[in-house]
N, C-alpha and C positions, 0 to 999 in steps of 0.2 A: 356431530357438526363441528367443523373446524373453526378456529378463532378468526374473527373478522380482521382482514388485512388492513382495511382503511374504511373510513366512513363513506357511505354512499352519497351520491349527489342529493338525494331526497332528504337526507338527515343532516347534511352539513351545509352551513353557510360559507360563502366565499367572500373574503375580505380583501381590500386592496393593499398592496405593499409597494413601497417606492425603492428604486434602485439608484445608488450613488447620488443621494441628495435630491432625487426627484427628476432626473433626466428621463426616466421612463417608469411606468407603473403598470401593474397587472394584478389579477386576483388569484388568491390561493385559498384552500379550505381553512376555515377558521379554527378547526379542531387540531390541525397539524402543529407539531412542536417545532419551533425555530431552533436550529442548531448553530453552533459557532463555526465561523468560516473566516480565515485570516487574509483572504485575497480581495476583499471588497464586495464579493458576491453574497447571495443569500442561499440558505439551505434549510429545508423543511423535511420532517419525517412524520409519516402517518401513524396514528395510534394502532394498538393491537400487537399480538404476539409475533406477527410476520410483517413488519412495516416495509413500506417503499419510501425511497428518498427522492426529493425534488431539489435539484441544484439550478440556480438562476444567476446569470452573470450578464454584464454589459461591457462591451469594448467599443471605444471610439477610435476611429481611424482618421488620419489626416493624409490626404493625397495631394501633394503639391502640383500634380499634373491635372487636377480637377476631378471631382467626384461625380460620375455620370451613372444614372440609374440603370442604363442598359448594360453596364459592366458589373452588375451585382455579383456575378460569380467570383470577382476578385476579393470580395469581402466575406461571402458566405462559405467559400471553400479556399481558405488561404493556404492549405497544405496539400491540395490536390488529392483529397481522400474520398471524394464523392464517387459512388459507383458509376459504371458506364451507363450513359444515357439519361442521367438525372440532371435536370436543369432547374434554375429558379423559376418560381411563379410570381406574378405581379398582381398587386391590387393598389387602388388609389383611395385616398380618403374622401370624405364628403365633398370637400372643396374641389377635388380633382386637379389640384395644382401640382407642379413639379416637386414642391417641398413636401407634399403629402404622399408622394409615390414611395412605396416600400416593396421589397421583394422578400420571399420566404422560401425555406426548404424544410421539409419534414422527412425524417429518416429513422430507421431502426438499426440497432447493432446487437448482435449476439456476442457476448464476451464469455467464452468458455472458462471454467466449466459450470459456472453457477449463477449467471445473471444475464438479463437483457437490458438494453438501454434504448429508450425512445427519446428522440431529440427533435426540437423545433428551433430554428434560427430565423430571426426576422431582422431585416436591414432597413433602416430609415435614413434617407439621404438628406443632408443639410448643405445645399449649395452655398459657396462654390467648391469647398474642398473637404467636407467632413461627412463621415458615415458612422452611424451608431448601429451596433448589432447586439441584439438580446438573444441569449441562448438559454433554452430550458432543457434540462436532462432529467428524465424520470428513470431511476435505477430500480429494476424489478428483480429481486432474488428469485431463484427457482421455486422456493416454497410459496411464493406469492403469485407465481405466473398463472396458476390455474384458478385463481379467484374469479368467480362469475362477474364481479363488478369491475374488474380491471378494464374491460373493453369500454365501459361507460366513462371511467376515469380518463382514459386516453382520449376519447372523443371530446370530453369537456376541456381537458388541457389544450387540445388543438384549437378549440373555440376561444379559449382565453388568450392563447398565443396570437390569434388573429385580431384580438381586441386590444392588444398592448397599446398603451398610450405613450407617445413620445412628446415630451414637453419642450416648448421653446425656451430659450435662455442661453446664457454663456456656456461654452463648451466645458464640460467637467472632465477632469483627468481620472486615470492616466490616459494619455492620447498616444496611440501607436502610429508611427509614420510608415506609410506604405511605399516601399521602394521597388517591389517586384509585382509583375502582372502575369496573369495566365495567358498563354498563347496556344494556338491550335494548329494542327496540320491534318487536313483531310478527314476531320471528324473522327479520327482514330488515335490521335496523340494529343495529350495536353500536358504542358509543363510550364515553368515560370522563367521569365527573363526580366532584367531591369527595365524600367519604364522608358529609358532613353534609347532602347534598341528599336530600330525600324524593321519592318517586314516587307517582303516582296514575294511574288509567285513567279516561278520559272518552270512552265509546263507542270510536271508532277512533283516538283521540288518546292519546298518553302525555304526562303532565305531570310536570315536575321542578321543585322549588322548595326554598328554605331556610326555616326557621322564623325568619326575620329580616324585620321590617317594611321594605317598600320595596326588597327585594332582587330582585324580578322573578320571572317564571315562564317556563320553557321548555316549549314544546309541540312534539311530534314526530309527524309522519304520514308514511306511505309509500304510493306508488302504483306499480303494476307493469303493464307493457303487454307482452303476448305477441305475437310475430310468427311467422308460418308461411310455409313455402315456401322456395324456393332463395334468395330475397333477404332472408331473415329477419335475418341479421346486418347487412346494409346498412340495412334499415328500422329496426332497433334503434338504430343509431348516429345515423341521421337524426332519429328522434323525440327522442333524447336532446339533440342539438344544438338542435333547434327549441324544445323545452321550456325548456332553459336560457336561450336567448336571449330568449324571451318573459318568463321570470321576471325577468331582469335589466332588462328594459324596464318592468316594473311588473306584478306579479300582480294579477289582478282589476281591471285598469286603474287601479291606485292611482298616486298622484303621489309621487315620491320620487327617490332616487338609487340606481342599481344598477351592478353590474360582473359580469364573467364571467371565469373563469380555468380553463384546461384543465390537468389534472393528469396525471402519468404513467399509462401504460396506457389512455389514452382516457377516464379519469374526469373529471368536471367539478365545479366549485364556483362557484356564482353567489350574489351577495349583493344585498340590497335593503333600504333604510332608509326608513321612512315614519312619519308621525305619525298618530295616531288616538285613538279614545275607546272605552272599554269600561265599561259600568255607570256612566256618568257621570264616570269618571276619565280624565284626559288621559294618554296613554301615547305613548312612542316605541317602534316595532316594528323590531327588527333581524331580518331574514329571511335564511336560507341555504337553498340547494338543493345537495344532493350527489347526483350521479347516476352510473350505470354502465350500459353496454350489454354484455351477455355472454350467450352461448348463445341468441341470438334473443330476448332479453328486455330491455326497458328498465326499470330500477328507479330511481326518484327518491325521496329522503328530503327532507322539508321540515321545517326547524327555524324556529320563531318564538319570539323572546324579547321579551316585553313588559316594558318598564321604565318606572316612573312618571316623568312629566315633572318632578315635584317633587323627585326624587332625582337628576336628571341632573347630569353634570359632576363628580361626586365620585370618590373613590378606589374605592368599591365598584363603580360602573358601569364604570370603566376596567379594573379587574382582572378583573371578571366577563367582559367582552367579549373581553379578550385570551385568557382561558382557553377560552371557547367557540369562538372562531375557531380556536385550535390543535387542540382536541379534535374539532371537526366536520371539520376538514381530515383528521384521522387516522381518521375513522370508517370502519368496514367496512360496505359497502352490498351488499345482495343475498345475505346469508348465510342459512342455514337450519339448524335443529337436527335435521333429518330424517335426516342421515347420521350413523350411529353408528359408532364405532371398535370393530371386533370384537375379542373376546378372543383371545389367541394361546396359550392353554394355560399351564401352571404354569411353564414354562421361560422365559417372557418374551414379547417381541413382535418382529416382523420388518419390515424395510423392503426386504428383498431383492427382493420382487415388483415394486418400483418401478423396478428397473434396466432393464426392458424397455419402460417407458412412454415414449412420445414427448412427452407433455404434462406434463413436470415443471414445478414452480412457478417463475415468473420474478419475481425481486425482488432489488434491490441493497441494500436497507436492512438490513445486518447489523451496524450500529454499536451501541455500548452505549447504553442508555437514559440520556440525560443527566440526566433528572429523578430516576429511581429506581435507576440503576445496574444494570439488568438486562442480559441478553445481547442481547435484541432481535433474534433471528434470525427469518427467514421460515419458513413452515411448509407441510407437507403431512402427511397422516396415515398411519397403518398401514393400508394398503389404499386408502382413498379418496384421490384426488388432485384438487386444485382450484387456484384462483389466489388469491394473497394480496391 
């Protein structure tokens, strides 16, 4: 008989713990040892020869444009790492007021070669401009993954996450200012832009721009190619490579300068710069292609940023291009909003059903958000499983 990895629910009491002076509280097993953590969060480890670790943190965001609960994705997925099709779920407190409204996301991550991570993120909205997000991470080493009581522990942690108490009072630091928001195109592309960029639709194109003369316009389009048969995956990758190479050589036989870069997990980013004219105005066009081949489908997102030649070479052009390059690189391609996270009853939500899945999410980007201070974990949902 193997050593017990953690105390079972039946034999362990769960005691409340407070986060950052009491802005939020939840319960953890009383037999778990508290570990040192220097970032203001909490860490606990279960007893036994093969322990699991529980990390808990809270981040407060201030959005000068206003914090609206329907925009929960802005705070629960600051780094665009959620898998395709996973969206926040919502619940309201007993009072049912706007202040009691919170959103949550539950997901799982496989971190090769030796552990899985189960994550719960709960957002609490404090109008008019603050949002608090509590993140729980359960780190499960391979040697503990087969423990028969792990499924019950995950269920219980999901219930406790749903019961997190957010307490009223003055805003506690540190507070992260939100300057970027998630924007979508055709339910197939998600990336971030500054809050002061406007959006408009022009047939199959999404356009993004600022109300500043000479600041340029970003246009986004997406194309998807479905492949069938036993060679669908091979065809999807081959079409992706061919499309990216042709783009870097010059889309529509344009003359300019191009490059191509292969990103992790077989995704691609190609660039092309060319001069042109539109409505009599001389422009420089900065073009990007971001593509992915997955599940027998090739998806390519095309970004075109037109900047006036008269405004070239200034700080506005340089800062805008640096921002767009970074955010297009981080863009999530091939997503869809058709996969809904199912409700799991009044007691909370469960990730235990993911324990038997072979296709857990693979991603190593679990670092903090350097710009916004978020936890930046990768994601899979309650029930649905995808790739980040």
